[in-house]
N, C-alpha and C positions, 0 to 999 in steps of 0.2 A: 724644662720641657714637660708639658703636662702628660698625664697618662693617655694612651690611645682611647678613643671613644668606646670601643667594645669593653675595655677594662673598667672604664668609669661606670658603665651600665651594670656590669657584673658586680662592681663594688657596692652600688646602691641597692641591688636586688638580691644579694646573697646574705644568708645568715652568718653572723660572726660571733665566735666564742668570746671575743673581747668586748662585745656589746650585749652580753648575756643572751647569746643565741638569737638576737633580733636582727632584722634587716635595717641597714642605715636609713633607708627611705622612710621607715616607720618612726624615726627619731625627729622628723620634721614637724611633729604635732604641736610641740610647745617649746618655749624659749630655753628651758633647762635642758631638755633632751637635745635640742639643736646645738647648744654649746658643747655638749658631750660629743656629738657627731662631728663638729668642727675640729675638736682636738684630735679625734680618731682619724679623720680625713687628713689632717696635717701630717700626722705620723706616717700614714700610708703614702702620702705624696712625696715624702722625703726620699723614698726609694727611687724616684724618677729623677733625682738630681745627683745621683752617684756617678762619678767618673772613674772608669777602670783603665789601667794602662798595663798592657802585656808586653814584656820584653822578650825578643827572640834573638837567636844568633844572627850574626851579620850576613851569613850566606843564605839569602832568600831567593836564589836563582830559580828554585823549584816552586816558589810560592809558599804561602802560609797554610794552605788547606791541609788539614790533618796533622799539623805540627803542634806540639805542646810548647807553651811559653816557658822560658827559663825562670821568669818571675812575674808576679802580678801585684799591682798596687791599686788602691782605691781610696777615694775621699768623697765627701759630700760637699758640693760647691754649687753656687748659683749657675744653672745651665745657660744663663744669658752671657756668661763670660766666654771669651774666645776659646776654642778647643785646646790650643797650645797652652794657655794659661791654666786650664783645668787639669791638663795632663801633668804640667810641671808641679802643680799643687799636690796631685796624687802621689807623685814620686817623692816629694819632700815631706809628705804627711808622716807624723810620728806613728809608730806601730811596726809591726813585722810584716814585710812583704812575704808572699808565698815563695819559699826558696826553690832553687833549681833542684831537679832530681839528683839523688846521690850518684856520683860518678860523672856528672855533667860539669864540664869546666866552662867558665865564662870567657 
């Protein structure tokens, strides 16, 4: 899923410390700077392919609004994959999920 249009415009027109405090749009002047911009943009875009899974208790009769998850998992996966496949990959991903709060039982 690409970044929303307003974020893409902000990306191109905002100074970035990672680009020596220059605006990405200014890096379109020559091939060398364009390659730098492409690498930077690719790293920025990776944030829009993250899938997060929040686990809640089975009792959701009151809805999820205002409730904290027992656990959260995340992974970077191609957003063109079906949501269930991305969620399964997030749960299976190596690493440490955010644990339940102390005193909360699963």
